[in-house]
N, C-alpha and C positions, 0 to 999 in steps of 0.2 A: 685119828679123828680130832679135828680142832676143838679145843675146849673153849666154850663161850662163857665169859664171866660178865655178870650184870652188876654194875656198881651199886653197892648197898645204899649209898647216899641217894642215888637216883630213885631206887625203889621206895625209900622212905618218903622222898618228896612227892612221888606219885601217889602214895597212900594218903599223905597229908592233903593233897589236892582233891582226892576223891571224898575224903571226910569233909573238907571245906565245902565242896559242891553239895553234899547232903545237907549241910547246915544252911547254905544259901537257899536251897529248895524249900526248906522248912520256913525260912524267913519270908520267902515269896508267897507262901500260903497263909501267912499271918495277916489277918484283917487290918492290923495297924500299919503294916508295910504297904498294903494296897492303897490306903488312904493318904500315904505320904509320897507324893510324886518324886521328890528328890531322892529319897531312900530307894524307891522303886527303880529309878534309873540307875543308881549306883549298883544295886543288887543285880539288875539286868546285865550291866557291863561285866560284872564279875562272873556271872553265870555263863556269859558268852565266851569268856576267857578260859573258864575251868572245864566246860563241857568237852571240848576236843581233847584236853589232857586226860580226863577221866575215861573217855572212850579209848584212847591210846593205852592207858594203863590196863584196861581190860584185855585188849589185844595182846599186849606184851605178856601179861600173866598167862593167857591161854597158850601163847607160843612157847613159853618156858615149860608149861605143863606137858605140852605135846612133845617137846624136845626130850624131856626126861623119859617119857614113854618110848620114844624112838631109840634112845640110847640103851634103854633096858632091853628092848627087843634085839638090837644089834649085837648085844653082848651075851645073848641067851644061847642055849645049846640046840636051838630049833633048826628048821630048814635053812640051808645056806642061801637060797634065792630070796627067802623072806628076810633074812638078816642083811643081805645086800641092799634090798629095798629100804630097810630101816636105816642103813647107813646113809643112803642118798637123801632120805627124808630128814635125817639129823643135820646133814650139811646144809640143806635148803633152809631148815628152821634156824640154824645158826646165823646164816646171812640175814634172814628175816628179823631176827632179834637185834642184830647190829643196826639194821635200818631203823627199827622202831626206837631203839635207845638214842640214836642220833636225832631222830625227830623229837623225841621226848625232851632232850636237852634244849633244843631250840624253842619248844613251846614253853618251857619253864623259865626261859630267860625273858625278862620284860623287853618288849619290842622298842627299839630306838625310834622315836617318832620322826627323826630326821633322815632315816636311812633311805626313804623313797624319794627324797628330794633330788633336784638337779645338783650337779657338782661344779663348783668353781675350782679350776685347776690352775695353779700358778707354778711356772717352771722358770728357774733362774740359774744362770751360769755361776759356778762357784770358783774354787781355786783351780788354777791350771791355765789361765790365759785364754788364748784363742781355742785351744783344744777343749776347754770346758764349755765354751760357747757352741762348738760343733756338737758336743755330746748333749747339751741342753736341747738343741734343735732335733736330735734323734729321739730324745725322750718325748718332746712335744709331738712329733710325728707318731710315735708309738701310741700315745693316748688318743690321737685322732683316728688312727687305724683301728684301735680297740673299739672306739665309739661306733665306727662304721660297721664293724663286725656284729655289734649288738643291736644295730638298727637305731642307734641314738643319733642326734644331731649335735653339731658343734658350732658355737658362736664365739668368734674372736673378739675379746674385749680390749686387749692391748698387746702390742708387739714392738719390742725394741731390738733391732738387729745389730750384729757386729760385723765381722768380716763376712765375705760371701759364704752363704750357707750356714751361718752361725746365729745364735740367739742370745742376747743378753738377758732378756726377760720377756715372758709371754704369759698372758692370762686368757684362758678360754672357759666357756661354760659348756659342760657336757649335759645335754638335755635328754632325759629318758627316765622312765620309772625305775628307781633303785640305783641310779647312776652314782649318787654319793655313797650308798651302802656298799657298792662294789669297789669304788676307787679310794675310799677313805684311808686304807692302809698303805697307800703310796706316799703319804707324807713322810718326809725325812730327807736325809742326804744319800744320793745315789752316786757311787764311785765307779769310775771307769779306768781300766788298765789296758793300754794298747800302745802300739808303736805309731806315733803320728806320721803323716805323710811327709812332713818336713824334717823328720829325724833321719839323718844320714848314717848314723852309727848303729841303727837298729835297736836302740834302747827303748825299753818299755817305760812310758810315762803314766803317772797317775794324776787324774783330775777329777773334779766333782761338779755336780749340779744339785740344787735343792728343789724339792717339790713340796707344795702345800696344797692339800685338798680340803675345801671348805664346803659345807652345805649351803646352797644358795638361800639367802635369807629373804624373808618377806617382810613387808612393813609392819605386820602384826607381831613379828618376832622382836624387832629392834626399832624403837622410835628414835629418830635422829633429830636433835634440836639444832636447827640451822644456826642458832646463836653460838653453838659450840664448835662451829666450823670456820676455818680460814681457807678461803678459796682464792688461788692464784691462777692467772692465765699466762701462757707463754707461747712462743712460737715452736711448732713441731720441728723435730730434727731427725735425721736419718733417712733411709729410703722411703719414698712416698711419691705422691703425685705433684702436680704443678703448684699446689697451694702450700707445700712444705716450705717453711721459712719465710712465708709472705704474709701470713695472718696469725693472730694470737688465738689459735683454735685449741691448743693443748691446755689441759686443766690439771691442777694439782690441788687436792683437798687434804687438809690437815685436821684431824679430830683432836681438838685441844685437850680434853680430859685424859685421853690415853696416849696421845702423841703419835697415833697411827697416821701414816701418810700414804695416799693413793694418787697415782698419776695416770692419766689416760690421754693418748694423742693419736689413736688409731683412726678416728673419724675426722673429716674435714670441718665438721660442725662443732663449735664450742658447746652448744646445747647438748648434742649427743654424747660428747666426751664427758660432760658433767654428769649426765644420767648414768653412763657406764661406770664412772668412778664412784658414784654414790652406791651403785649396786655392789661393787667390790667391797667398798667400805662397810656396808651393812653386813656382808658375809663375814668379813674379818672381825667385826665387833661380835657377831654371833659366835664365831669360833673362840674368841677371847673369853666370852661368857661361859662357853662349854668347858674350856680349859680350866677356868677358875673353879667350876663345879667339880670337875674330875679331880683337881688337886685337893679340894676339900674332902672328897670321898676317900682319897688316898691317905690323907692325914688321919681320918677316922679309923681306917683299917691298919694304919702304920705300915703301908706298903704302896709304892708308887706304881700305878698301872694306867695304861691307856690315856696318857695326857697328850699324846701327839707331839712329843718333844721333837722339834724339827732339827735339833743339833745332832740327833742320833744317826749314825751311819747304818742304814737299814739294808743296803744291797750293794753288791759288787758285780760289775760286768767285766769279765776277763776275756778279752778278745783272742789272745794267743791260744788259750785253752778252750775257747768256745764254751765258757762256763759262766753261769749266773748263779750267785749265792745270796740267798736271803738270810741275813744273820740273826733275825729274830726267831726264826723257826728252824734254823739249821737245814734248810732245803737247798739243794744244788741241782740245777738243770743244765744239760749240755745241748741247748737249742737256742743259741744267741740270735740267729737271723729270724727265727719264728717269733720269738718274744718281742724283738724290736719292731716286728711287723704287726704287732698288736695282739698276738696270741698270749694273753695274760691270764686267762681263766684258771689254769692249773695253779699258778702262784696265788691268785686272789682267793680261790676256794680253800687252799691250804691255810692261808692267813685267816680266813673267816672261821674255819674249824678251830684253829688255835684260840681265836678271840672268844668263841662260844665256850670252849673248855675253861678259859680263864674266868669268864663271867659266871659260869655255873659254879665254879669253886668259890668265887666271891660270896655267892648267896647261900652257900651251905651253912 
């Protein structure tokens, strides 16, 4: 019979939450709190956060108590049929406790206010020449197919192509509730190992592409001072319609305080390209702000976590062995074609669980 262990740190935090809810209820009943609308709102928000945690704590405690009884009966000297039923009940309760503890961890982790945002996904060819560009195009299609599978929409902000079928750089917005929360762990260096079609000796080549996933920023998040921008216009280049290379429709915006540069040439209209470039710039500035905040938290804990360092090699796609390895969580899948066709949920859910475990341990 599988032994179910409940983390003592989790039990303690649940007990603390129950005690805090009792204290909040007492404050809400205090006439002074009722007369202070600001305090009342704050207590109301805390009550709304703590109530489901306390309810779950009660369900978990009850399940643990029932499990102890089922195990005791299963190990007794009584009727064998009754003992068999008790073993089945113990197995069911064990699974139930695992589900409850997983839910409890998520409830105890402060919700990221950005996780429900749309996601700005930037894909760029890295080292490896034309092969890197072909791989970048495959990653771009992978995210587009993932979005389709989730019922999300995709807006192309910018696309710079290389040789036929390859991508130098592409920026898309994946629109749908929770898009950023799902895709944020894709940021980093993606490495591919395979035999290029042009390789006559059958040698395996290694190339890479970088991915950056940013929460789409709103004007209330980041205020951009137009006086801090340098805006240049130039003629579009690369594949396109009749207007390519005939009008100065492409736009390059430089944010002088940070040195961030955004270019956009996907639209024929200079005005539309400027709007899209500002949208990307705002998201990059928000990501920059988040990274600074994360780095500060890391210094305070004396351990670097979750800064979204894009230089880190996060995943390897090995075509000869049909193997995808995520190096952050030591997860290996042998389903290359399915993943590149957008079946990312197994990877994303495993990364989310690892993130939740890390956040829970941070707050202990």
